[in-house]
Every structure is written in C-alpha cells, then in structure tokens.
C-alpha positions as CSV (number, residue, x, y, z in Angstrom):
1,M,-19.4,110.8,-7.4
2,R,-20.5,109.1,-4.2
3,K,-22.7,106.0,-4.7
4,S,-25.9,105.8,-2.8
5,V,-26.7,102.6,-0.8
6,L,-30.1,101.8,0.8
7,L,-29.8,99.4,3.7
8,V,-32.9,97.8,5.0
9,A,-32.4,96.4,8.5
10,Q,-34.4,93.9,10.5
11,D,-34.2,96.2,13.6
12,F,-33.0,99.7,14.3
13,P,-29.2,99.7,14.5
14,Y,-29.1,101.7,17.8
15,P,-28.8,101.3,20.8
16,L,-26.2,98.5,20.6
17,N,-27.9,96.2,23.1
18,Y,-27.7,92.9,21.3
19,A,-25.8,91.4,18.4
20,G,-28.2,92.3,15.6
21,P,-28.0,96.1,15.9
22,V,-24.2,95.9,16.5
23,D,-23.8,94.1,13.1
24,S,-26.0,96.5,11.2
25,F,-24.4,99.6,12.9
26,N,-20.9,98.5,12.1
27,K,-21.9,97.7,8.5
28,I,-23.4,101.2,8.1
29,R,-20.4,102.8,9.6
30,A,-18.1,100.8,7.2
31,L,-20.2,101.9,4.2
32,H,-20.0,105.5,5.3
33,A,-16.3,105.3,5.8
34,N,-15.9,103.9,2.3
35,G,-17.6,107.0,0.9
36,F,-21.1,105.7,0.3
37,N,-24.2,107.8,0.8
38,V,-26.1,105.5,3.2
39,Y,-29.9,105.6,3.6
40,L,-31.5,103.5,6.3
41,V,-34.9,101.8,6.5
42,A,-35.4,99.7,9.7
43,T,-38.3,97.7,10.9
44,T,-39.0,98.0,14.6
45,K,-41.2,96.6,17.3
46,G,-41.5,99.8,19.3
47,R,-40.7,103.5,19.4
48,V,-37.2,104.6,18.3
49,E,-35.8,107.2,20.6
50,N,-34.7,110.6,19.1
51,E,-31.2,109.9,20.6
52,S,-30.9,106.7,18.5
53,I,-32.0,108.5,15.3
54,G,-29.5,111.2,16.1
55,V,-26.7,108.7,16.4
56,M,-27.5,107.2,13.0
57,S,-27.7,110.7,11.4
58,E,-23.9,110.8,11.8
59,Y,-23.7,108.0,9.2
60,C,-27.0,108.1,7.2
61,V,-28.3,110.7,4.9
62,Q,-31.8,109.6,5.9
63,S,-33.2,107.2,8.5
64,H,-36.7,105.7,8.3
65,V,-38.7,103.4,10.5
66,I,-41.3,100.8,9.6
67,H,-43.4,99.7,12.5
68,R,-44.1,96.0,12.7
69,S,-47.6,94.6,12.9
70,Y,-48.4,91.9,15.5
71,N,-51.9,91.1,14.3
72,V,-52.7,87.5,15.1
73,T,-53.7,86.9,11.5
74,N,-50.1,87.2,10.5
75,L,-49.6,83.7,12.0
76,F,-51.8,82.3,9.3
77,S,-49.9,83.8,6.4
78,L,-48.0,81.6,3.9
79,L,-45.0,83.9,4.7
80,P,-43.0,83.4,7.9
81,F,-44.3,85.5,10.7
82,Q,-40.9,87.2,11.0
83,M,-41.4,88.4,7.4
84,K,-45.2,89.1,7.4
85,S,-45.1,91.2,10.5
86,R,-42.6,93.6,8.9
87,I,-44.8,94.4,5.8
88,N,-46.5,97.6,6.6
89,E,-47.8,98.7,3.2
90,I,-48.7,102.3,4.3
91,E,-45.3,103.1,5.8
92,I,-43.4,101.4,2.9
93,H,-45.3,103.6,0.4
94,R,-44.7,106.7,2.5
95,I,-41.0,106.0,2.8
96,C,-40.7,105.3,-0.9
97,M,-42.3,108.7,-1.7
98,L,-39.8,110.4,0.6
99,M,-36.9,108.8,-1.3
100,K,-38.3,109.0,-4.8
101,S,-35.8,111.5,-6.0
102,V,-32.7,109.5,-4.9
103,K,-30.9,107.4,-7.5
104,F,-29.8,104.3,-5.6
105,D,-27.0,102.1,-6.9
106,T,-27.5,99.2,-4.5
107,I,-30.0,98.0,-1.9
108,I,-28.7,95.7,0.9
109,C,-31.4,93.5,2.5
110,D,-29.7,93.2,5.9
111,G,-31.3,89.9,6.9
112,Y,-33.8,87.5,5.4
113,Y,-36.7,88.8,7.5
114,V,-36.9,92.0,5.4
115,I,-36.6,90.4,1.9
116,E,-40.3,91.1,1.2
117,V,-40.0,94.7,2.3
118,V,-36.9,95.0,0.1
119,K,-38.8,93.6,-2.9
120,K,-41.5,96.3,-2.6
121,I,-39.0,99.1,-2.1
122,A,-36.8,98.0,-4.9
123,Q,-39.8,97.8,-7.3
124,C,-41.1,101.2,-6.2
125,L,-37.7,103.0,-6.5
126,N,-36.5,101.0,-9.5
127,I,-33.4,99.5,-7.8
128,E,-31.8,96.6,-9.7
129,D,-28.8,95.6,-7.6
130,I,-30.2,93.7,-4.6
131,Y,-27.8,92.0,-2.1
132,L,-29.2,89.7,0.5
133,R,-27.3,89.5,3.8
134,V,-27.5,85.9,5.1
135,N,-27.1,86.0,8.9
136,N,-28.4,82.4,9.5
137,N,-29.8,79.4,7.8
138,E,-33.2,80.4,9.0
139,I,-34.7,76.9,8.6
140,S,-32.0,75.4,10.8
141,Y,-32.2,78.3,13.2
142,F,-35.9,78.0,13.8
143,I,-35.6,74.3,14.3
144,S,-33.0,74.9,16.9
145,L,-35.3,77.4,18.6
146,A,-38.0,74.8,18.7
147,K,-35.6,72.4,20.4
148,S,-34.6,75.1,23.0
149,S,-38.1,76.3,23.9
150,R,-39.9,74.7,26.8
151,N,-43.2,76.3,25.8
152,V,-45.4,74.0,23.6
153,L,-47.1,76.9,21.8
154,K,-43.7,78.5,21.0
155,K,-42.4,75.2,19.8
156,I,-45.3,75.0,17.4
157,Y,-44.7,78.6,16.2
158,Y,-41.0,77.9,15.6
159,V,-41.6,74.7,13.7
160,S,-44.3,76.4,11.6
161,D,-42.0,79.3,10.7
162,A,-39.2,76.9,9.9
163,I,-41.6,75.2,7.4
164,R,-42.6,78.6,5.9
165,F,-39.0,79.6,5.6
166,Y,-38.4,76.4,3.7
167,L,-41.2,77.1,1.3
168,H,-40.1,80.7,0.8
169,E,-36.5,79.6,0.1
170,K,-37.7,76.9,-2.3
171,F,-40.4,78.7,-4.3
172,V,-40.0,82.5,-3.8
173,L,-36.3,83.3,-3.3
174,P,-35.2,81.8,-6.6
175,K,-37.5,84.2,-8.4
176,I,-35.9,87.3,-6.8
177,K,-33.2,88.8,-9.0
178,L,-30.4,89.0,-6.5
179,K,-27.0,90.6,-7.4
180,G,-25.5,88.4,-4.7
181,M,-25.8,86.7,-1.3
182,L,-23.6,88.0,1.5
183,H,-22.7,85.2,3.9
184,V,-21.6,85.7,7.5
185,S,-20.3,82.1,7.7
186,H,-18.1,80.1,5.3
187,D,-20.0,76.9,6.1
188,E,-23.3,78.5,5.2
189,K,-21.8,80.1,2.1
190,M,-20.9,76.6,0.9
191,H,-24.4,75.4,1.7
192,Y,-26.1,78.2,-0.3
193,E,-23.7,78.0,-3.2
194,S,-24.8,74.4,-3.7
195,K,-28.5,75.3,-3.1
196,F,-28.6,78.5,-5.3
197,P,-25.8,78.2,-7.9
198,E,-27.5,80.8,-10.1
199,F,-26.6,83.6,-7.5
200,N,-23.3,85.2,-6.8
201,H,-22.0,84.3,-3.3
202,F,-19.7,86.4,-1.2
203,F,-18.2,86.0,2.3
204,L,-18.9,89.2,4.2
205,P,-17.6,88.7,7.7
206,A,-19.6,89.7,10.7
207,A,-19.5,93.5,11.4
208,V,-17.3,93.5,14.4
209,D,-15.5,96.8,15.0
210,V,-11.9,95.7,14.2
211,N,-10.7,99.3,14.1
212,N,-11.6,100.0,17.7
213,M,-10.6,96.8,19.5
214,R,-9.8,97.4,23.1
215,A,-6.5,96.2,24.6
216,Y,-6.5,93.4,27.2
217,V,-6.5,94.7,30.7
218,K,-5.5,92.5,33.7
219,R,-8.3,92.2,36.2
220,D,-8.2,90.5,39.6
221,R,-11.9,90.4,40.4
222,K,-13.4,87.1,39.3
223,N,-16.3,88.6,37.3
224,V,-17.7,86.4,34.5
225,L,-19.9,88.1,31.9
226,Y,-22.7,86.8,29.7
227,V,-24.4,89.1,27.1
228,G,-27.1,87.9,24.9
229,S,-30.6,88.5,23.5
230,L,-32.7,87.3,26.5
231,F,-35.9,87.1,24.5
232,M,-34.5,84.2,22.5
233,P,-35.1,80.7,23.9
234,N,-31.7,79.3,22.8
235,N,-29.9,82.0,24.7
236,I,-32.0,81.4,27.8
237,E,-31.5,77.6,27.5
238,G,-27.7,78.0,27.4
239,L,-27.7,80.4,30.3
240,I,-29.8,78.1,32.5
241,W,-27.5,75.2,31.5
242,Y,-24.5,77.2,32.6
243,I,-26.1,78.2,36.0
244,E,-27.3,74.7,36.8
245,H,-24.1,72.8,35.7
246,I,-21.2,75.3,36.2
247,H,-22.1,78.4,38.1
248,D,-22.7,76.7,41.4
249,A,-19.4,74.7,41.2
250,L,-17.5,78.0,40.6
251,T,-19.4,79.6,43.5
252,H,-18.2,76.7,45.7
253,R,-14.6,77.1,44.6
254,Y,-14.3,80.9,44.6
255,A,-16.0,83.0,47.3
256,D,-15.5,86.1,45.3
257,Y,-16.8,84.8,41.9
258,I,-19.6,86.8,40.3
259,L,-21.7,86.3,37.2
260,N,-23.0,89.4,35.4
261,V,-25.9,88.7,33.0
262,A,-27.0,91.4,30.6
263,G,-29.1,91.6,27.4
264,N,-32.0,93.0,25.5
265,V,-35.2,91.5,26.9
266,R,-37.6,93.4,24.5
267,G,-40.3,93.4,27.1
268,A,-40.3,89.6,27.4
269,D,-41.3,87.9,30.6
270,C,-38.1,87.1,32.5
271,K,-39.8,85.4,35.4
272,Q,-37.9,82.1,34.7
273,L,-34.6,83.8,34.9
274,D,-35.6,86.1,37.7
275,D,-36.6,83.1,39.8
276,L,-33.4,81.3,39.0
277,F,-31.2,84.3,39.8
278,S,-33.1,85.1,43.0
279,T,-31.9,81.9,44.7
280,R,-28.2,83.0,44.2
281,T,-26.6,86.0,45.7
282,N,-23.7,86.3,43.3
283,I,-25.6,87.0,40.0
284,S,-26.2,90.5,38.7
285,F,-29.0,90.8,36.0
286,V,-29.0,94.0,33.9
287,K,-32.0,94.1,31.5
288,S,-31.7,96.0,28.2
289,P,-28.7,98.1,29.1
290,P,-28.2,101.2,26.9
291,D,-24.5,100.5,26.8
292,L,-22.3,97.5,27.5
293,T,-18.9,99.2,27.9
294,L,-18.9,99.2,31.7
295,L,-20.0,95.6,31.9
296,Y,-17.1,94.6,29.6
297,D,-14.7,96.8,31.6
298,E,-15.6,95.0,34.9
299,A,-15.3,91.4,33.5
300,M,-12.4,89.0,33.6
301,I,-13.9,86.3,31.3
302,F,-16.8,86.2,28.8
303,I,-18.9,83.0,28.4
304,N,-21.1,81.8,25.6
305,P,-22.9,78.6,26.7
306,M,-25.3,78.2,23.8
307,L,-26.4,74.6,23.1
308,N,-28.5,75.3,19.9
309,G,-28.3,77.9,17.2
310,A,-27.1,78.7,13.7
311,G,-24.8,81.2,11.9
312,V,-22.0,83.1,13.5
313,K,-22.4,84.0,17.2
314,L,-21.6,87.7,17.3
315,K,-21.5,87.8,21.1
316,T,-18.3,85.7,21.0
317,L,-16.6,88.0,18.4
318,N,-17.7,91.2,20.2
319,A,-16.3,90.0,23.5
320,I,-12.9,89.4,22.0
321,C,-13.0,92.9,20.4
322,A,-13.8,94.2,23.9
323,G,-10.6,92.7,25.2
324,L,-12.0,89.6,27.0
325,P,-11.0,86.0,26.8
326,V,-13.9,83.7,25.9
327,V,-15.0,80.3,27.1
328,S,-17.7,78.8,24.8
329,T,-19.5,75.7,23.8
330,I,-19.0,74.2,20.4
331,V,-22.2,75.8,19.2
332,G,-21.2,79.2,20.5
333,N,-18.0,79.1,18.4
334,E,-19.6,77.7,15.2
335,G,-18.7,79.6,12.0
336,T,-16.3,82.0,13.6
337,G,-13.1,80.4,12.5
338,L,-11.6,80.9,16.0
339,V,-9.3,78.0,17.0
340,N,-9.7,76.3,20.4
341,G,-6.7,76.9,22.7
342,K,-5.3,79.7,20.5
343,H,-8.1,82.3,20.1
344,I,-10.8,80.9,22.4
345,M,-11.4,78.0,24.9
346,V,-14.1,75.6,23.6
347,A,-15.8,73.1,25.8
348,T,-17.5,69.9,24.8
349,E,-19.4,69.4,28.0
350,A,-20.1,71.0,31.5
351,N,-16.9,69.6,33.2
352,S,-14.6,71.0,30.5
353,F,-16.5,74.3,30.5
354,F,-15.9,74.6,34.3
355,E,-12.2,73.6,33.9
356,H,-11.6,76.1,31.2
357,I,-13.0,78.9,33.4
358,V,-10.8,77.8,36.3
359,L,-7.8,77.7,34.1
360,L,-8.3,81.2,32.9
361,I,-9.1,82.6,36.3
362,E,-5.8,81.2,37.6
363,N,-3.7,81.9,34.5
364,E,-3.4,85.6,33.6
365,D,-0.9,84.9,30.9
366,M,-3.3,82.6,29.1
367,R,-6.1,85.2,29.3
368,H,-3.8,87.8,27.7
369,A,-2.6,85.4,25.0
370,L,-6.1,84.4,24.0
371,V,-7.2,88.0,23.6
372,M,-4.1,89.0,21.7
373,N,-4.3,86.0,19.3
374,G,-8.1,86.4,18.9
375,Q,-7.9,90.1,18.1
376,K,-5.1,89.5,15.6
377,F,-7.2,86.9,13.8
378,L,-10.3,89.2,13.8
379,A,-8.2,92.2,12.5
380,H,-7.0,90.0,9.6
381,F,-10.1,88.1,8.6
382,Y,-13.0,90.3,9.8
383,N,-12.2,93.5,8.0
384,Q,-15.7,94.1,6.8
385,S,-14.9,97.5,5.4
386,A,-12.4,96.0,2.9
387,A,-14.9,93.2,2.0
388,L,-17.7,95.7,1.3
389,E,-15.4,97.8,-0.9
390,R,-14.4,94.7,-2.8
391,I,-18.0,93.5,-3.3
392,L,-19.8,96.8,-4.0
393,V,-17.0,98.6,-5.9
394,G,-15.2,95.6,-7.4
395,S,-11.7,96.3,-6.2
396,L,-9.2,93.8,-7.5
397,E,-6.6,94.3,-4.8
398,P,-6.2,91.6,-2.2
399,Q,-8.6,92.1,0.8
400,L,-8.2,91.0,4.3
401,G,-11.9,90.5,4.6
402,V,-11.7,87.4,2.4
403,V,-10.4,84.1,3.7
404,S,-10.1,80.8,2.0
405,K,-11.3,77.6,3.7
406,S,-7.9,76.1,2.7
407,D,-6.1,78.7,5.0
408,P,-4.8,76.7,7.9
409,T,-5.7,79.4,10.4
410,F,-9.3,79.1,9.5
411,S,-9.8,75.9,11.4
412,Q,-13.3,74.7,12.6
413,K,-11.9,72.6,15.4
C-alpha cells in the first residue's frame, strides 16, 4: 500500500526560477518516484498560475496554496516575520477540511519558515511523524543578510528576525515532537546534533536532479552566467562585488566577454542593479525567467560570488548538473563537499577569482574535467531519492545519499 506524505513548502515549487523551488520540486519528484502519494501545501506571496499547478499535478495527488499576509503588525510578533506572515488561519482550516479523509503517514516541513503552519496542520489531521527540513541555520543566515544589506531599515529587520529565530529555536522548537531533522549540510547537521540531541538527525542532500544531469558541451563564446534570487541582499552584494572587482578586468582582457545575469526578483526594486548594468554594454539582465535552460545552454562558465550566507548554495550544484564549470567564492561553496581544483574552482579574493575565470576560458580541457568530476561526485553523494527512501521507509541497504565526514572525497577545502 502506497504511503501518503504531506509536504509543506515555503514557496510554490514551480516555476523553477530560483534555488528554493528547485529543491522542493526535485524532492517531490523523488518522493513520487519512490511510490509515495504526495500532497502539497505551499505558502506563496502572489498568485500561482494554472500552468504551475498543472505541472505539480503530475507528481501530487493534491496541491494547495496558503497566501501570505504582509500586514505590518506581523513585524511586532514574537515569531519571526518569515513564520508569522505564512500563518493564514482561514486558509489552513480550509485546506485541513479538504484533506480530512486522508490518512497521512508523514508530514515534511520543507523549511523552518513553515514550522508553525505544520504544527497546526499536523494537529488538525492527527499526523504524528513530523520531519523538519533544515535548509539553513536561520540565525546565522539572517545575521549574514544584515551584514550584506546597505539599507538601515532592512538591517534592523534582519537582526530582529535573527533574534526571534534564536528565541524560537531555544524555547519553541524543543517542544515540537519531531520524528527527525533533515539537514542539507553536514556541518549544520553536526551543529544541530549538538544543539538538539533529543531529535534524530539525518543528512538529506540538496535536491539536485542527479538523474537528468546534462553532459558538458564545448562552447567558444565567452559567456559567463550568474543565476540567483535577486531579492536577497547577499546575492546582490556578491554580484556587485563581482562587477566592481572582476567584470571590468575581464571586459578589458576579452572583447567578446559577456555576463548574463538572471534570477527571480519577486517584484523587488532592481534600480541599484539596473543602474550598475546600464553603464556597461556587455551585461544581459533577465528578470524572473520562466525557464533557465537556454541561459545554461549559452554559458561557458557559471559564477557564484557570494560573500555572506549560510547552508548549501544550490545555485552552485544546479550549475554543475547543467553541465557548467563553476568559479565560486569560499562562501559560495560552503557545505557542498565539492573540492577546489577537482570539482570546482574556489577563489579566496578578487584576483584569484579573476585568474580562475581566465584559466577556464583558455583551458577547455579543465572546463570539461571539472564538470565530469563534479557530476560524478553529485551522482554519488547527492542521490536524494535513495536518502529519502532510507529515512522514510527505513531501508537497511547502503545508500549513495549518505556520506561520512571521514570520507576523503568529502573535503571542505
């Protein structure tokens, strides 16, 4: 008999226009492939298109949406704004009534922001097995966002939410009866094992599509690609750093060098980036693209210039899956397990970032080798389907989705 799993996501898993939906989408697809009946509840800022609901219907028995509230009073709640804004009591009750007849075996809280929503749904539908997907150490993440933002009011907001995440972790989370915490990073798994020894802890790798990785293709056009959520200050900070310290030097060296920038802007004001890009003729800016395939197809190299952040940077992993060699900062490679010089090129400062890109532009064999090695690593250690089967079903057979920190290939160099 097929087991039924309810997955509650922080955002609707389609379209795949930034890392969060990609992770949720691939997780749902893996659950479906493993024989689970998957039900989806997703919180969302805006309207979800019928096309997106149609795509998810291929993998989900039912898909439901909870619309977020952006009432200013949410800023004065003891809960982090990211949690409070997702609690829509009327819609939660309506969805519970629609699923009242379903006997769920498990509920996956796909991100800490929806833990309060999950608590209410689990209580209403009498679901005992709750797994919390830990995408980031949210306290560290919001502190990093405060460091990245140039807006004083946003800095205050990020710091205040970091404090509220700290309070929630300390006083509320321990009282929730979790079946387990599913960690995207080995480093954060070790951190939370120490912090919450009463819970079970599992490494569940980022949901990159290891079954559909695209082969490396030689390209002669010097197109460099950046994809990221451009409503997040740490992504904007890293992109501005790249343009100010590396882009102009590459423009001077190569007349045919082009930077393509793409990402979900979520209606954010992009004037800062628009103004920066407008002074340069070799930057293409695609806002909220419905699909990234063509952008990956046209690129020679992918960059991840993040200076602040937490958790695993999915943009790095997704680029390797798409067949691109990656040049990244140390922060952009944190938690991935990718080894500098073997799977990826990691720069410690602007000069080395520039030199790595030049090296890859001029060395096609190295571009090919990085992609081949990176994809082999991801196929072995990022098999999320196997990891989900082991965690939710309890398979005792060896799984490729599990890796020990003692494994020499899982280097954090």
